[in-house]
N, C-alpha and C positions, 0 to 999 in steps of 0.2 A: 468514661467507662472503658473505651477501647484503649486508651492510653494505659490504664491499669492492667488490662489483659495483656497488652504488648509487653509491659514491664514484667509482668508475672511470667510470661513465656520466656522472656530473656533470662530471668533469674533461674527458671527451671533448667533451661538449656545450659546456662553457665555452671549450675550446680552439677549437672550430669558430666559436663566437660571437665570440671574440677575433680570430680571423683575419678574419672578416667585418667587424668594426668597424674593424680596422686597415686593411683594404682600402678601407673607406668613407672613413676619414680621409685616406688617401693620395690616393684618387681625387678627393675633394672639394677638398682643399687644392691638389693639383696643378692641377685644373681652374680653381679660383679664381685661382691665381697666373698661369696661362697666359692667362686672359681679361684680367686687369689688365695683364699684360705687353704683350699685343697692342694693347690700347686705348692705353696710354701710348706704345707704339712708333709707332702710326699718328699720334697727336697730335703727337709730336715731329718725325716726318718731314714732316708737313704744315706745322708751324711753321718747320722748316728751309727748305722751299721758299718759304714766304712771306717769310722774312727774306732769302733769296738774291735774290728778285725785287725787294725793296725796296732792296737794296744795289747794284743794277746801276749806277744813276746815280752813286752815291757812289764806287764803285770805278772807274768810267770817269773821273770827275773827278780822283780820286787818281792815276790813271795819267797824266793830262795835267799835274797839278800835284802832284808828289811831296812838296812841303814844306808842303802844307795841314795845318791842325791836326787832332788826333784828336777825333772826336765821342764824348762819353761821356755816357750817360744818367744820370739820378739813381740812387742806390743802391737796389737792390731787396732790402734786408735782410729785409723781411717777405714778399717774394715767392718764387716757386719757379722761374719761367722766367728764363733768362738767355741772352745770346748774345755772341759775339766775332767781329769781322770783320777779316780780314787781307788786305793786297794781295799781289801776286805776289812781292814781295820779303820777305814774312813780317812786315811792319810792321803793327801794329794801327791800324786807322782808325776803329773804332767798337766800342762795348761796352755791354752792359746787364748789369752784374755781379751775381752772387749775394750771399748773406750774407757778411760779412767773414771769419767763421771757416772758410769753405770755399774762399775765393778762391785761396789759394796752391796747394792741392791740385788745384783745377780747372785753373788755368793750367799747372801742371807736367804734368798729364796731357795737356793739349792740345798742348803743345810736344813731348811724346813720343808723339804719336798713332800707333798701329800698326794700327788697324782700317780697314775699307773706307770708301768714300764712299757717301752717300745712304741708309744704313741705320742706324737707331737701335740702340744697343747698351746693355745694362745694365752699369754700371761700379760697382765697390765701391772707395772711396777711404779711406785711413787719414788721419784728421784729428788735430788736436792733442788731447792728453789721452787718448790711446789710444781715441779714439772712431772710429766707422766711419760713413761716409755712403754712401748709395746714390743713384746718379744715372742718368738716361737721357740719353745724349749722342749727337749726330749731327753728322757733318761733311759739308758739301756744297760742291762747286766751283761758282763763278759764271763763266759763259761769256758772251761776246759773239760770236756766230757760232761760229768755231772757236778764238778767242783766249780764254785764261784771264785773267779780271780779278782773281780773288782767291779766298779761302776764307772760309766762314762756319761757325762752330761754334755750335750751340745745345744747350741742355740743360735738364733739369728735376730738381729735388731731390725724390726719391720716398722719402726716409728715413721719413717719417711713414706711408707706405703699408706699408713693410716692418715697422715697429713694429705697425701694425694687423694685418698678416697673422700675426705672431707671437702676438698676443693671440687672434686667431681660432683658430689652431692649438692654443693652450693650452686654450681653451674647448671645442674639439672633443674634445680628449683627456679633459678632466674629464667632459664629458657622456657620452662613450662608456664611460668607466670606471664611471660611475654606472649606466648601462644594463647593463654587463657584470655588475656586482654583483647587480642585480635579476634578470638572466637566469640567473645561477648559482643563486640561491635558487629561482627557478622551475624550473630544470632538476633541482635536487635533489628538489623536490616531485614533479615529473613522473616522475623515475626511480623514486621510492618507489612511486608508483601503478602504474607499469609492472611492477615486480617482484612486486607482490602476488599475481597469479595464478600466476606462476612459483614463488614461495615456497610457495603452497598446494599446487601440484602436486608440488613437491619433497618437502614434508613428508609428503604422502600416500604417495609412492613410498618415502620412507625408512621410514615406519611399516610399509609392506607388506614391505620387505626385512627389517626387524628381526623382525616377527612371523613371516614365513615361515621365516627362518633359525632362529628359536627353536623353531618347531613341527617343523621338519625334523630337528632334532638327535635327538629321542627315537626316531622310526621308524628313522633311520639306525643308531642304537646298537642297536636291537632287531634289525635286519637283520644287522649285523655279528656280534652274539652268536649269532643263529640259524645263520649260516654256520659259526661255530666249533663249535656244538653238533652240526650235521650231520656235520662232519668227524671229530669225536671219538666219535661214536656207533658202538660196536663191532658193533651189530646190523645196521648198513647196509653192504651190500657194494657199494661204489662202484667203477665202472670208472675207468681212467686218464683217459678223456675227461671224466667227471663231476668228477673231482678237479681237472682243469685249469679247468673251467667255474667251480667253486667258488672256485678261486684268483683267477681273473679277476674274479669278482663281488666277492670280498673286497677286491681292489685298487681297484676302482671305487668301492666303498662308502667306503673310506678317503679316496679322492680327493674324493668328494662331501662327506664329513664335513669335510675341510680347507677346501673352498670355502665351505661353510655357516658354519664357524667364522670364516673371514676376513671374510665378508660381515657377520656379526653384530658383529665387532670394529669394522668401518668404520661400520656403522649406529649403534652406540653412540657412536663418536667423533663422528659428525655431530650426534648428539643431545646431545652434551656429557655423556653418562652414563658415559663411560670415564674415570675419574679417574686422575690421576697422583699416586701416593703416593711421596714422596721419602724416602730414607733413606741413611745413610752405609754404603758398602760398598767392597770392593776390586774394581774393575772388571777388573783383570788376572786375578783368580781366576775371575771370571765368564767372561772371554774364553777362559781355559784349559779351563774346563768345556765350553763350546760346541764348542771345537775337538776335544776328546776324544769328544764325542757324534757328531761328523761324520766321524771318522776311518774308520769302516767304509765309509761312502758314498764318501769320497774314494779309498779303497783300491781300490774296484771300477773306477775309471777310471785308477788309477795316479797320482793327483794327490797331491802332497806338500803338506801343510798346515804352515805355519810361523807362529810368533808372534814379533813384534818389538816393541820399545818398553820401557816401564817395567816392572820386575819386580813392582812393587806401586804402585798408584795409587788412593788413596782418593778417592771422589767422593760427592756427594750427589745422587741421582737416583732414578728408579723402577727398582728392580732387575729386576723381571720384564720390564718393557718394554725395558730395555737388553739383557737376555738374548734377548728376541724379536727385537730389532733386529739384533744380531750373528748370530743364527741365520738370519735372512732373507738378510742380505748374503753370508754365507759359503756358504749353501746355493745361492744364486743364482750365485755365482762357481764353485762346483763343477759345477753343471749345465751352464753354458755355457763352462767352461774347456777348455783344450786337453788332449787325451788325453796322459797321462804328463807333464803340466805341473806347475805349482805355484800355490798360493794363499797370499798373505802377509797376515796381519792385524797391523796396527800400532796400538797404543794408547799415546798420549803426551799430555803436557800441551803445549799450543801455545806455541811460543817467543815471548817478548815480549808475551804476553797472559795475565796472571794470571787464573786461574779459568776457563780455556777448555780443553776437551779435544778432541782429534782422534782419531777412529776411522777408520782407513784400511784398505780391503780391496782388494787388488790381485791381478789374475789375468793370465794370458797367453793368453786366448782369442781368438776371431775379431774382437772389437771391435764397437763400435756406431757406425753412421753419424752424422755430425755433426747432420743434420737430425732425427734421432730421439732424440737424447740427452735432450731435455727431455720428450719424450712418454712415455718408459718409466716415469715416475712416475704416469701416469694409470691409472685402474682398467681392468683387462682389456686393456691395451695390451701387445702382444708384438711384438718386432722380427721374429722368425722364428716364425710361428704353428705351422708343422708341427713344427719342432724343439722348440718349447715344449711342445706336447702330448706329444711322445715323452718329454721330460724330466720330465713331470708338472707343469709350471707352469700356473698359472691366471691370471696377470696381475694378481694382487692383492698380492703380497708387497711390491713396492717402493712401492705406494700406502700400505700399512700402515707401512712403514719411514719414509716421508716424514711421515706423521701423527705417529709417535712422536717424530721429531726436532723437528718444529715444535711439538709439545706441550711440549717442553723448551726452546723458544725458540731452537732451532738451525737449521742449514741442512744440506742434503745436495746434493751435486753429483757429476757423473761426468765424468771425463776419459778419453777413449777414442780409440784409433787403430786403424784397420782393419788386421788381421793382426798387431797387436802385443799388444793386450789392453786391459783396462778397469781404472780405479781409481775406487772410490767413496770420497768424502771426506765424513765427517760432522764438523761443527763444532758443539759444544755450548757456547755462551757463558753466562757467569753461573753456571756450575756450581761449587759449592764443592769444591775438590779439593786434594790435597797428595800428594806422592810420599813413600812410606814407605820409609825406608832399612832394608835387611835386614842 
């Protein structure tokens, strides 16, 4: 139990740390990208204004002499900055071109320009060989007074920055993963230290419950025997009131004895002292025996007990614990079932799952609210406390049933609808079983 708690705490701590590290990576990477983006954007916008200012005279001359030759700077194959200047008729008058492998993509994008003027934008272009390039581009109109002289496009190849950012992101992920592993080990150690006082307190409580339960069994047995002796003593002339008091006392002693016995069972289960001894037996016969033992109790409420499933099903499990499990589930169904209703016990081999047994107890009682269906397996938890006391319940039966099922490696769950009834479904996987044909 404590190992599960420790692992759960470690997982929670690791999840919190992972969320923190992921948030750190996202915030750091986003901040870095934003800073670089804004810096490059400002640089390109400033470069565009500078180029526009330098091309005013050239564009004015081109307007006066439309047939003048195009000015083209030397190739900037090893550079990153480039520009293109066009007159009002869309004819190129000047350029400082980028590397050859990106020229076609750049010129095509410029001719199909759809973004605004004066603001640098980040553009991803598809290059030859399924490559991708990232560029910061800006378009700016050149004016003389209110007359448009032409257009200048400037850009910068920032693909290397993109590659650098990817490497930084990868390094951040690796570093954070490394710290997460360290934090997980540290969290596991801290969780172990945190659980130590809780474990010690639980062990002392468990020892107290086991010792107290064991010590109480003898005086309770003596008290029960004493009440029987008093009632059978012919020399005592007891009034009817005294007889009722003795009957009430006997009933309370029996209830206390059952509580002590259940507590001792759970204490031994917690300590690992309650061994599961498996043997081969017919669980259908055990189910029939349990049903016959509860028939008088069911008859008092007019409840009809029914058995369904395999006539004979040989299993390998702890016979006494299976008997106790069925007794708890059926007794619980009778206690909280509807007056003049029915309780159905089904024992069968699970379809499509060899070696798995299903034990199903169905009643037509008041039902259990959805939010309480998992809580009913906790110790001393009762949905209707007043009704539980009237029915003689102590809130330990289903806790014992859960332990028996889990000790066999199985699961127990409840399906319930208010006003319709409840169905307890026990699944015991890995149990060697076979149907015996009669």
